[in-house]
C-alpha positions in Angstrom: 90.3 90.7 124.8 87.6 89.0 122.5 84.8 90.1 120.3 82.0 92.0 121.7 78.6 90.5 122.2 76.5 93.1 120.5 76.6 92.4 116.7 74.9 94.8 114.2 73.2 93.3 111.1 74.6 94.0 107.6 71.8 96.4 107.0 72.9 98.3 110.0 76.5 98.3 108.8 75.3 99.5 105.4 73.3 102.4 107.1 76.1 103.6 109.1 78.5 103.4 106.3 76.1 105.7 104.2 75.8 108.0 107.0 79.5 108.4 107.4 79.9 108.8 103.7 77.7 112.0 103.6 79.2 114.0 106.4 82.1 116.5 105.8 85.6 115.4 106.5 89.1 116.9 107.0 92.3 116.5 104.9 95.4 114.5 104.5 97.6 111.6 106.0 98.0 107.7 106.5 95.6 104.9 107.4 98.0 102.3 109.1 97.6 98.7 109.9 99.5 97.3 112.8 99.7 93.6 114.0 100.2 92.0 117.2 100.8 88.2 116.6 100.6 87.6 120.4 97.0 88.6 120.3 96.3 87.6 116.6 94.8 91.0 116.2 95.2 93.9 113.9 94.9 97.7 114.7 93.7 99.9 112.1 93.9 103.6 112.6 95.0 107.0 111.1 98.0 109.1 111.7 100.1 111.8 110.0 103.5 110.0 111.1 103.1 106.5 111.3 106.4 105.4 112.7 105.8 108.0 115.5 102.3 106.4 116.1 103.8 103.1 116.4 106.4 104.1 118.9 103.8 105.8 120.9 101.6 102.6 121.1 104.4 100.3 121.7 105.8 102.6 124.7 102.5 103.7 126.0 100.9 100.2 126.0 104.1 98.3 126.5 103.3 95.9 123.5 105.9 93.3 122.4 106.2 91.9 119.1 104.0 94.9 117.6 104.9 95.9 114.0 103.2 97.1 110.9 102.0 94.7 108.4 103.8 94.4 105.0 102.3 97.4 103.1 101.5 98.7 106.5 100.2 102.3 105.7 98.4 103.8 102.8 98.5 107.4 102.0 95.1 108.8 101.5 93.6 112.4 100.9 91.0 111.8 103.8 92.4 109.4 106.5 89.7 110.2 109.0 87.0 109.1 106.4 88.8 106.0 105.3 89.6 104.7 108.7 85.9 105.3 109.9 84.6 103.6 106.9 87.0 100.4 107.6 85.9 100.5 111.2 82.2 100.4 110.3 82.6 97.6 107.6 84.5 95.5 110.3 82.3 96.3 113.2 81.2 92.8 113.7 84.9 91.8 114.1 86.0 94.6 116.5 87.9 93.1 119.5 87.6 94.3 123.0 91.3 95.2 124.0 91.9 96.3 127.5 95.3 98.0 128.0 96.5 97.8 131.5 99.6 100.0 131.0 98.0 102.8 129.2 99.9 106.2 130.1 97.8 109.0 131.3 98.5 112.2 129.5 98.6 114.4 132.6 100.0 112.3 135.4 101.9 109.8 133.3 100.8 107.0 135.5 99.6 103.6 134.0 95.9 103.4 133.9 93.5 100.8 132.5 91.8 101.7 129.2 89.9 100.2 126.4 91.2 100.4 122.9 88.7 100.3 120.3 90.8 100.2 116.9 91.6 96.5 117.2 90.0 93.9 115.1 89.8 90.0 114.8 90.5 90.0 111.1 93.6 88.8 109.0 96.2 91.2 107.6 94.8 90.6 104.1 91.1 91.5 105.2 92.4 94.7 106.9 94.4 95.7 103.9 91.7 95.0 101.3 89.2 97.1 103.3 91.7 100.0 103.6 92.4 99.8 99.9 88.6 99.5 99.1 87.5 102.6 101.0 90.5 104.5 100.0 89.5 104.0 96.5 85.9 105.1 97.3 87.1 108.4 99.0 89.4 109.1 96.1 86.6 109.0 93.7 83.6 110.1 95.8 84.7 113.4 97.3 85.9 117.0 96.1 89.2 118.5 96.9 87.2 120.2 99.9 86.0 117.1 101.3 82.5 117.2 100.1 80.6 114.3 98.6 79.9 114.8 95.0 76.4 115.0 93.8 76.8 112.3 91.5 78.1 109.9 94.3 75.4 111.1 96.7 72.9 109.8 94.3 74.8 106.6 93.9 74.5 105.8 97.6 70.8 104.8 97.0 72.1 102.1 94.6 74.3 100.3 97.2 73.1 96.7 97.0 71.5 95.0 99.9 73.5 92.1 101.4 72.6 88.7 100.0 71.2 85.9 102.1 74.5 84.1 101.7 76.4 87.1 103.0 74.1 87.4 106.0 74.1 83.5 106.7 77.9 83.3 106.5 78.1 86.2 109.0 75.8 84.4 111.4 77.6 81.1 111.0 80.9 82.6 111.1 80.6 84.3 114.3 79.4 81.3 115.9 82.3 79.0 114.3 84.8 81.8 115.1 84.4 80.9 118.9 85.3 77.4 118.0 88.2 78.2 116.0 86.6 77.6 112.6 87.3 80.5 110.3 85.8 79.0 107.1 82.4 80.7 107.3 84.1 83.9 108.3 86.5 83.8 105.2 83.4 83.3 103.0 81.6 86.2 104.8 84.6 88.4 104.2 84.8 87.5 100.5 81.0 87.9 100.0 80.9 91.4 101.8 83.9 92.7 100.1 82.9 91.5 96.8 79.5 93.5 97.1 81.1 96.8 98.2 83.9 96.5 95.6 81.4 95.7 92.8 79.2 98.7 93.8 82.2 101.1 93.9 83.8 99.9 90.7 80.4 99.9 88.8 79.7 103.6 89.9 83.3 104.7 88.8 82.7 103.1 85.5 79.2 104.7 85.2 80.6 108.0 86.3 83.4 107.7 83.7 80.9 107.0 80.9 78.7 109.9 82.0 81.6 112.2 82.0 82.6 111.2 78.4 78.8 111.5 77.1 78.3 114.6 79.1 75.3 113.3 80.8 74.3 113.2 84.5 73.5 110.1 86.7 69.9 109.0 87.7 
């Protein structure tokens, strides 16, 4: 367990987010957030039946004290897309989780396997990210799962990360190893504010354009 060494820069994060936003997506289900207090990590994934998924993980990986966080799942139109965007946003905080008891589907024997949906972030940060990208997906995609033309144009207006956001990430990742989470908290706030302001701003712009009957830039 522990954060991986290779850390992408914020420009790489943004590029991967935009790439994910523009690809086709399937429909329907939940994005869940589970917590494991013993590991001080959260697991963020997708499922059609959250309770069943929780039991599968608890049984298959023999995790004790494993539960949903408060408001532990969010129903979304496109859970695959929401979960992937959350994972991309929080990539720098992905934790390396090696399960010693993962049950092999064919043999039912315990095998070692790395799980990649665990993150070294607080429950609040995880939930805010899920709600952020759920809001984006609800607004930006058609009922068939295609990105709208207006939102495709808006992707070019995603603001670049500020120097404060980048600096707080670099300092935060160093301080995290020393148990100091202040800089990490600052980075989470700055990053979330940038994405949230962009999404809310584009929703407002789209609404105004719809009312006036005009198209975006």
